[in-house]
N, C-alpha and C positions, 0 to 999 in steps of 0.2 A: 513404447512410453504410456504411463498411466495418465489415467484421467485428470485433467486439471479441476480442480474444486475451487468453491469460493474459499473455503477454509485454506486452501493452500495460498489464494492470492491474499487474503487478509493477514496471513502468518508472514508472507515476504514482505509486505507494506510495514508491518511492526517492526520487524527485522532489521529492513533498510531505516527506519527510522531511529530507531535504539543505536545502529551502528555509527550513525551520525552524528550521534548525539544530541538528538532533539528531545526535548518532552513532546508530549500530546499537544499542549498548549502551542508550543514553539512549532510545530508541523499545522497545527490548526490554522496558526495566523497567518504563516506562509502560503497555505491553500485558499486564505481568504473565506474558510466556513469557522462556523463556533467550535470551540473545544469540547462543548458535549458533543457536538454531533459527529467530530472527528473521532471522539471515542466510543462511539456507539458503533462508528465505521469499523473501527479494530476489532469489536469485541461481536461482529455478526448481526448485531442488531438494528440495522439500519442497510437498504438496499444503496447500493455503490453502482452509481451508471458508469459507463465506459469514460465518457468525459469527466468524469469526478474523479475516477482512475487517474487518467492522465494528467490531469493537474496535481493529484497526490504527489505523483511518481517525478515530477517536474522538480518538484521542491529538491528532491533529492539528487538532482541533476545526472534525471536518468529519462532514457526516451521509451517510448512504448515496445519498441522493438527489442531492445535491451532488457527490459523489464520481462518480456515473454522469454527471452532467451534464460535469463536467470530464472525465472520458474521453471523452466524445462529443466534446467540443470538440478535443481533443488528437488524435483521429481525424480530422477535416477538415482540420489542419494539412497 
């Protein structure tokens, strides 16, 4: 297994958002954060805490364990 990087996490968040048909504004509103902050998170311009990550992936109907499994699967491709 390769190393999990912040960039890989952010790419998966964006992929999940796009697959769910959410705009950044939709995702930000659902996660109760500002649209600009959400955009900065996806671009890697802001630090994302584990708590914020969990709140964001919840809006895509995903739990942390499933997210980590998806991340691991994406690393193998």
